[in-house]
N, C-alpha and C positions, 0 to 999 in steps of 0.2 A: 164398981162398974157391973151391972148386971150381965149375963151371959146373953149372947145374941142367939135368937131361936132362928130356925130356917125360914118362917115366913117372914121374919123382920129382913134377913138377908137377902131374900128375893124383892121385897119392896122396897129398900133402903139401898141405893148405889154404893153409899159409902161404907157399908158394912160389909165384911168379907170373914171368911171363914178358912181355916187352914186347908180344909179339905176341898174347898172350891180353888185355892191356889195350885194345891198338889193336881188335881184335876186338868188345870189349864198348862200346868206343865208338862203332863203326860202327853196332853193333845199336841202340844209344840213338838215334842220330840217324835211323836209319831209322824206328824207332818214334815219333818225334817228327815226322816228315815226314807219316806215315799220320794221326796225330790233331792237327791244329793246335790245335785248342781246348783240348784238353789240354795241349799244348805251352805254350800262352799263358797258361793257368791256373798250371801249375807255375812258370813264370819269374816271373810274379807274385807268387805266394806266396814264393818263395825270395827275391825281390830285396826284398819289404816286410818280412820277419820279422827281418832284423838291425836295422831300424830301430823297430820296435815294442821290441825288447829295450832300447833305448837310452832311450826315454821313461820320465821318472820319473812315478809317478802320485801 
C-alpha cells in the first residue's frame, strides 16, 4: 500500500494520518480543560451508559 500524501488526506475523507489523530486528541484535551464541568458530565454519562444497557427490566 503506497503512503498517503497530505493532499490525498485532505481530499479523501477515508484517509487519515497519525498526525491528524494526535492533533484531534490534543484539541479534545484542550477543550475539556477549558470546560471542567462539561468534562465531568461527559465522563459520568459515558461511564454509566454501558451499565444501564446491561440492566434488565
